[in-house]
N, CA and C atoms as a LAMMPS dump frame, in Angstrom:
ITEM: TIMESTEP
0
ITEM: NUMBER OF ATOMS
219
ITEM: BOX BOUNDS ff ff ff
-5.0000000000000000e+02 5.0000000000000000e+02
-5.0000000000000000e+02 5.0000000000000000e+02
-5.0000000000000000e+02 5.0000000000000000e+02
ITEM: ATOMS id mol type element x y z
1 1 1 N -415.412 -64.167 126.246
2 1 2 C -415.816 -63.641 124.822
3 1 3 C -416.269 -64.518 124.029
4 2 1 N -415.675 -65.779 124.086
5 2 2 C -416.091 -66.498 123.284
6 2 3 C -417.362 -67.422 123.466
7 3 1 N -417.683 -67.286 124.67
8 3 2 C -418.926 -67.743 124.727
9 3 3 C -419.948 -66.992 124.12
10 4 1 N -419.568 -65.619 124.483
11 4 2 C -420.714 -64.769 123.482
12 4 3 C -420.946 -64.814 122.327
13 5 1 N -419.67 -65.15 121.719
14 5 2 C -419.809 -65.385 120
15 5 3 C -420.801 -66.641 119.87
16 6 1 N -420.536 -67.587 120.71
17 6 2 C -421.812 -68.787 120.353
18 6 3 C -422.974 -68.55 120.744
19 7 1 N -423.026 -67.651 121.804
20 7 2 C -424.247 -67.686 122.315
21 7 3 C -425.277 -66.422 121.107
22 8 1 N -424.471 -65.541 120.611
23 8 2 C -425.159 -64.537 119.879
24 8 3 C -424.663 -64.949 118.221
25 9 1 N -425.457 -65.05 117.506
26 9 2 C -425.247 -65.085 116.258
27 9 3 C -426.027 -64.053 115.551
28 10 1 N -425.201 -63.639 114.407
29 10 2 C -425.626 -62.403 113.782
30 10 3 C -426.728 -62.652 112.763
31 11 1 N -427.772 -61.553 112.469
32 11 2 C -428.906 -62.052 111.404
33 11 3 C -428.411 -61.498 110.574
34 12 1 N -428.599 -62.515 109.197
35 12 2 C -428.052 -62.362 107.799
36 12 3 C -428.999 -60.861 107.324
37 13 1 N -427.949 -60.27 106.807
38 13 2 C -428.81 -58.944 106.102
39 13 3 C -429.262 -57.738 107.217
40 14 1 N -428.649 -57.921 108.328
41 14 2 C -428.952 -56.977 109.465
42 14 3 C -427.835 -57.154 110.276
43 15 1 N -426.965 -56.059 110.34
44 15 2 C -425.581 -55.876 110.675
45 15 3 C -425.875 -55.864 112.578
46 16 1 N -427.054 -55.143 112.983
47 16 2 C -427.045 -54.383 114.181
48 16 3 C -428.219 -55.709 114.956
49 17 1 N -428.364 -56.563 114.144
50 17 2 C -429.193 -57.541 114.816
51 17 3 C -428.612 -58.912 115.245
52 18 1 N -428.724 -59.958 116.224
53 18 2 C -428.427 -60.957 116.704
54 18 3 C -429.32 -61.609 117.291
55 19 1 N -429.303 -63.221 117.201
56 19 2 C -430.056 -64.071 117.813
57 19 3 C -429.611 -64.509 118.88
58 20 1 N -430.24 -64.554 120.101
59 20 2 C -429.313 -65.212 121.26
60 20 3 C -430.014 -66.673 121.09
61 21 1 N -429.032 -67.519 121.068
62 21 2 C -429.157 -69.185 121.103
63 21 3 C -429.903 -69.782 121.959
64 22 1 N -429.911 -69.186 123.21
65 22 2 C -430.328 -69.679 124.412
66 22 3 C -431.746 -69.151 124.546
67 23 1 N -432.654 -68.374 123.904
68 23 2 C -433.892 -67.758 124.273
69 23 3 C -434.362 -68.227 122.865
70 24 1 N -433.411 -67.902 121.692
71 24 2 C -433.744 -67.899 120.181
72 24 3 C -434.649 -66.477 119.748
73 25 1 N -434.719 -65.48 121.147
74 25 2 C -435.016 -63.974 120.491
75 25 3 C -434.303 -63.316 119.501
76 26 1 N -434.537 -62.39 118.808
77 26 2 C -433.759 -61.392 118.104
78 26 3 C -433.289 -60.208 119.016
79 27 1 N -432.286 -59.641 118.879
80 27 2 C -432.062 -58.447 119.872
81 27 3 C -431.341 -57.317 118.965
82 28 1 N -431.937 -56.435 119.094
83 28 2 C -431.324 -55.047 118.205
84 28 3 C -430.497 -54.504 119.12
85 29 1 N -428.776 -54.597 118.591
86 29 2 C -428.02 -53.813 119.073
87 29 3 C -427.562 -52.409 118.928
88 30 1 N -428.511 -51.749 118.087
89 30 2 C -428.488 -50.423 117.923
90 30 3 C -428.955 -49.552 118.861
91 31 1 N -428.048 -49.082 119.74
92 31 2 C -428.349 -48.132 120.967
93 31 3 C -429.231 -47.175 120.582
94 32 1 N -428.841 -46.458 119.417
95 32 2 C -429.574 -44.827 119.095
96 32 3 C -430.738 -45.272 118.595
97 33 1 N -431.262 -46.467 118.15
98 33 2 C -432.666 -46.94 117.612
99 33 3 C -433.44 -47.228 118.749
100 34 1 N -432.735 -47.909 119.601
101 34 2 C -433.559 -48.381 121.286
102 34 3 C -433.885 -46.998 121.832
103 35 1 N -432.949 -46.1 122.164
104 35 2 C -433.074 -44.898 122.549
105 35 3 C -434.528 -44.21 122.303
106 36 1 N -434.292 -44.133 120.817
107 36 2 C -435.314 -43.706 120.224
108 36 3 C -436.774 -44.397 120.423
109 37 1 N -436.518 -45.534 120.547
110 37 2 C -437.694 -46.187 120.748
111 37 3 C -438.53 -45.772 122.198
112 38 1 N -437.518 -45.77 123.238
113 38 2 C -438.038 -45.407 124.476
114 38 3 C -438.513 -44.148 124.649
115 39 1 N -437.817 -43.38 123.972
116 39 2 C -438.594 -42.061 123.903
117 39 3 C -440.031 -41.993 123.386
118 40 1 N -440.073 -42.738 122.131
119 40 2 C -441.229 -42.631 121.609
120 40 3 C -442.312 -43.328 122.753
121 41 1 N -441.973 -44.516 123.525
122 41 2 C -442.865 -45.203 124.054
123 41 3 C -443.229 -44.346 125.21
124 42 1 N -442.34 -43.298 125.597
125 42 2 C -442.472 -42.44 126.981
126 42 3 C -443.784 -41.53 126.541
127 43 1 N -443.484 -40.778 125.346
128 43 2 C -444.286 -39.859 124.761
129 43 3 C -445.939 -40.652 124.644
130 44 1 N -445.841 -41.652 123.971
131 44 2 C -447.095 -42.314 123.937
132 44 3 C -447.856 -42.325 125.018
133 45 1 N -447.06 -43.294 125.878
134 45 2 C -447.626 -43.187 127.407
135 45 3 C -448.268 -41.849 128.065
136 46 1 N -447.354 -41.128 127.99
137 46 2 C -447.782 -39.795 128.569
138 46 3 C -449.185 -39.199 127.55
139 47 1 N -449.433 -39.307 126.443
140 47 2 C -450.602 -39.125 125.345
141 47 3 C -451.714 -39.984 125.929
142 48 1 N -451.55 -41.317 126.32
143 48 2 C -452.485 -42.324 126.805
144 48 3 C -452.936 -41.61 128.022
145 49 1 N -452.164 -41.552 129.115
146 49 2 C -452.701 -41.137 130.36
147 49 3 C -453.537 -39.475 130.234
148 50 1 N -453.188 -38.4 129.308
149 50 2 C -453.803 -37.426 128.88
150 50 3 C -455.29 -37.819 128.778
151 51 1 N -455.12 -38.697 127.875
152 51 2 C -456.68 -39.077 127.23
153 51 3 C -457.241 -39.629 128.131
154 52 1 N -456.748 -40.659 128.819
155 52 2 C -457.357 -41.117 129.968
156 52 3 C -458.33 -40.186 131.102
157 53 1 N -457.415 -39.111 131.44
158 53 2 C -457.549 -38.105 132.438
159 53 3 C -458.982 -37.342 131.732
160 54 1 N -458.748 -36.674 130.185
161 54 2 C -459.681 -36.065 129.829
162 54 3 C -461.17 -37.02 129.421
163 55 1 N -460.851 -38.45 129.36
164 55 2 C -462.162 -39.244 129.303
165 55 3 C -462.895 -39.105 130.834
166 56 1 N -462.546 -39.163 131.726
167 56 2 C -462.504 -39.303 133.089
168 56 3 C -463.269 -38.076 133.595
169 57 1 N -462.738 -36.714 133.258
170 57 2 C -463.196 -35.385 133.251
171 57 3 C -464.687 -35.119 132.913
172 58 1 N -464.364 -35.831 131.599
173 58 2 C -466.012 -35.673 130.541
174 58 3 C -466.949 -36.401 131.355
175 59 1 N -466.631 -37.71 131.842
176 59 2 C -467.743 -38.616 132.639
177 59 3 C -468.084 -37.721 133.834
178 60 1 N -467.01 -37.253 134.439
179 60 2 C -467.299 -36.49 135.741
180 60 3 C -468.634 -35.349 135.279
181 61 1 N -468.371 -34.526 134.166
182 61 2 C -469.047 -33.467 133.825
183 61 3 C -470.123 -33.998 133.461
184 62 1 N -470.616 -35.032 132.682
185 62 2 C -471.906 -35.753 132.469
186 62 3 C -472.613 -35.96 133.69
187 63 1 N -472.064 -36.625 134.427
188 63 2 C -472.71 -36.755 135.937
189 63 3 C -473.221 -35.79 136.411
190 64 1 N -472.52 -34.424 136.461
191 64 2 C -472.739 -33.305 137.234
192 64 3 C -473.892 -32.488 136.489
193 65 1 N -473.91 -32.996 134.987
194 65 2 C -475.24 -32.355 134.369
195 65 3 C -476.573 -32.974 134.545
196 66 1 N -475.98 -34.35 134.523
197 66 2 C -477.243 -34.967 134.819
198 66 3 C -477.992 -34.889 136.125
199 67 1 N -477.169 -34.651 137.282
200 67 2 C -477.468 -34.344 138.736
201 67 3 C -478.344 -32.701 138.36
202 68 1 N -477.642 -31.648 137.875
203 68 2 C -478.591 -30.41 137.686
204 68 3 C -479.646 -30.873 137.075
205 69 1 N -480.09 -31.479 135.832
206 69 2 C -481.047 -31.662 135.387
207 69 3 C -482.131 -32.475 136.365
208 70 1 N -481.694 -33.526 137.111
209 70 2 C -482.57 -34.536 138.146
210 70 3 C -483.201 -33.232 138.991
211 71 1 N -482.272 -32.008 139.676
212 71 2 C -482.696 -31.438 140.484
213 71 3 C -483.746 -30.219 139.888
214 72 1 N -483.682 -30.301 138.736
215 72 2 C -484.652 -29.374 138.149
216 72 3 C -486.213 -29.847 137.728
217 73 1 N -486.189 -31.054 138.198
218 73 2 C -487.355 -31.299 137.454
219 73 3 C -488.395 -31.584 138.934
């Protein structure tokens, strides 16, 4: 526990932030905010997957239309 006190220093003005003295990283120790971040990230990733699929489907439709138009000529 004493090593943890030396390794992690509180960030002034932010009770839930600490600085890791080994890596110099700022760490958010607020678990509720972290869980909210993970949930929002998952939603964003799902939206991106949906958008990618829609773009792919649209490209396929365009290709099919071009094939139909080429056959008509």
